[in-house]
C-alpha positions in Angstrom: 0.0 0.0 0.0 1.4 3.4 -0.9 2.0 6.2 1.6 -0.7 8.2 -0.1 -3.4 5.6 0.2 -2.4 4.7 3.8 -2.6 8.4 4.8 -6.3 8.6 5.5 -6.8 11.2 8.3 -10.0 11.6 10.4 -10.5 15.0 9.0 -10.8 13.6 5.4 -12.5 10.3 5.8 -15.7 9.3 7.5 -14.2 5.9 8.1 -12.4 7.2 11.2 -15.5 9.0 12.5 -17.3 5.7 13.1 -16.0 2.9 15.3 -18.0 0.3 13.3 -16.7 1.6 9.9 -13.1 1.7 11.3 -13.5 -1.9 12.6 -14.8 -3.1 9.3 -12.1 -1.2 7.4 -9.4 -2.8 9.5 -10.9 -6.3 9.1 -11.0 -5.7 5.3 -7.4 -4.6 5.3 -6.3 -7.6 7.4 -8.3 -10.1 5.2 -6.8 -8.5 2.0 -3.3 -8.8 3.4 -3.9 -12.4 4.2 -5.2 -13.1 0.7 -8.8 -13.6 1.7 -10.2 -11.2 -0.8 -13.8 -12.4 -0.8 -14.1 -11.7 2.9 -12.2 -8.4 2.5 -14.6 -7.4 -0.3 -17.6 -7.9 2.0 -16.3 -5.4 4.5 -14.9 -3.0 2.0 -18.3 -2.9 0.3 -20.0 -1.9 3.6 -17.4 0.7 4.3 -17.4 2.1 0.8 -21.2 2.5 0.7 -21.4 4.1 4.1 -18.4 6.4 3.8 -18.2 7.2 0.1 -14.5 7.7 0.8 -12.9 7.8 -2.7 -9.9 5.7 -1.6 -12.0 3.0 -0.1 -14.4 3.0 -3.0 -11.5 2.6 -5.5 -10.0 -0.2 -3.5 -13.4 -2.0 -3.2 -14.0 -1.7 -7.0 -10.5 -2.9 -7.9 -10.9 -6.0 -5.6 -14.3 -6.7 -7.1 -12.9 -6.4 -10.6 -10.0 -8.7 -9.7 -12.4 -11.3 -8.3 -14.8 -10.9 -11.2 -17.4 -10.4 -8.5 -21.1 -10.0 -9.2 -20.7 -6.8 -7.2 -18.1 -5.4 -9.7 -20.5 -3.3 -11.7 -22.1 -1.7 -8.6 -18.6 -1.0 -7.1 -17.3 0.6 -10.3 -20.4 2.7 -10.7 -20.0 3.9 -7.2 -16.3 4.7 -7.9 -17.3 6.7 -11.0 -19.9 8.6 -8.9 -17.5 9.5 -6.0 -14.5 10.2 -8.4 -16.1 11.5 -11.6 -12.7 12.8 -12.9 -10.8 9.5 -12.3 -9.9 8.1 -15.7 -9.2 4.6 -14.3 -12.8 4.5 -12.9 -14.2 5.3 -16.3 -11.9 2.8 -18.0 -13.1 0.1 -15.6 -16.7 0.9 -16.3 -16.1 0.8 -20.1 -14.2 -2.6 -19.7 -17.1 -4.1 -17.7 -19.7 -3.0 -20.3 -17.6 -4.4 -23.1 -17.1 -7.7 -21.4 -20.8 -8.0 -21.0 -21.4 -7.1 -24.6 -23.5 -4.0 -23.7 -22.5 -1.8 -26.6 -24.9 1.1 -25.8 -23.7 1.2 -22.2 -20.1 0.9 -23.5 -20.6 3.8 -25.8 -22.0 6.0 -23.0 -19.0 4.9 -20.8 -16.6 5.8 -23.6 -18.1 9.2 -23.9 -17.7 9.9 -20.2 -14.2 8.5 -20.4 -13.4 11.0 -23.2 -14.7 13.9 -21.0 -12.7 12.7 -18.0 -9.6 12.4 -20.2 -10.1 15.9 -21.6 -10.2 17.3 -18.0 -6.9 15.5 -17.4 -5.5 16.8 -20.7 -5.2 13.3 -22.1 -6.3 11.9 -25.5 -9.7 10.4 -24.9 -9.6 8.3 -28.1 -6.4 6.7 -27.0 -7.8 6.0 -23.5 -10.8 4.2 -25.2 -8.5 2.3 -27.6 -6.3 1.1 -24.7 -9.4 -0.3 -22.9 -10.9 -1.8 -26.1 -7.8 -3.5 -27.3 -6.9 -4.8 -23.8 -10.3 -6.5 -23.8 -9.1 -9.3 -26.1 -12.4 -9.5 -27.8 -11.5 -8.0 -31.1 -15.0 -7.8 -32.5 -16.4 -5.9 -29.5 -13.4 -3.5 -29.5 -13.7 -2.8 -33.2 -17.5 -2.2 -33.0 -16.9 0.3 -30.2 -14.0 2.1 -31.9 -15.8 2.3 -35.2 -18.9 3.7 -33.5 -16.8 6.3 -31.7 -15.2 7.2 -35.0 -18.6 7.5 -36.8 -20.0 9.7 -34.0 -16.9 11.9 -34.3 -16.5 11.6 -38.0 -15.0 15.1 -38.5 -12.3 14.6 -35.9 -9.2 13.2 -37.4 -8.1 11.9 -33.9 -11.0 9.4 -33.9 -10.0 7.9 -37.2 -6.3 8.0 -36.3 -7.0 6.0 -33.1 -9.2 3.6 -34.9 -6.5 3.0 -37.5 -3.8 2.5 -34.9 -6.0 0.1 -32.9 -6.9 -1.8 -36.1 -3.3 -2.1 -37.0 -2.5 -3.5 -33.6 -5.3 -6.0 -34.1 -3.7 -7.0 -37.5 -6.7 -5.7 -39.5 -4.4 -3.9 -41.9 -6.8 -3.0 -44.8 -9.3 -1.4 -42.4 -6.4 0.3 -40.5 -5.1 1.8 -43.7 -8.6 3.1 -44.6 -9.0 4.7 -41.1 -5.5 6.3 -41.2 -6.1 7.7 -44.7 -9.4 9.2 -43.4 -7.4 10.9 -40.6 -4.9 12.3 -43.0 -7.6 13.5 -45.3 -9.4 15.4 -42.5 -6.2 17.1 -41.4 -3.3 17.2 -43.8 -1.5 19.9 -41.8 -1.1 18.0 -38.6 2.2 16.1 -38.3 0.5 13.3 -36.2 -1.5 12.2 -39.2 
């Protein structure tokens, strides 16, 4: 655990304001340290819901994701709610929707990921592509990336990202087409 995550003070976290939450939090930490993640998740979930402490919610969501818990979607949605600018929370939500084949929800998650990335001065298209290609399900990833490119058809960045992702997926003909579209839209930008 990093110093930053271990440095929860009573003035910043409701966890320390309640003996019950503090007890559950410590039990969760001990269980996690001992590798009993399912038991840890039960206590983290209670503490996360009651405290809405961003650090606890993030840890709860990450453990739920790691365990592929049925609680993962709820935990990640809570994480997005308490940390709306956290890129990794939006990436996790996008990944869950893609894994479940929920394209409409994935598209909505991709759009919020793009907004979160813009706030952090990051390239939202590349953030989406990183999640989509990490999925391993090439078809779902391509559908999402093509939909994002279609919705942002005048933005060369969307076509560029689609092209790079398709190239990484060894779909060379489609990659070339997307990259040519990016070049056509903005011939003066050295990236394209």
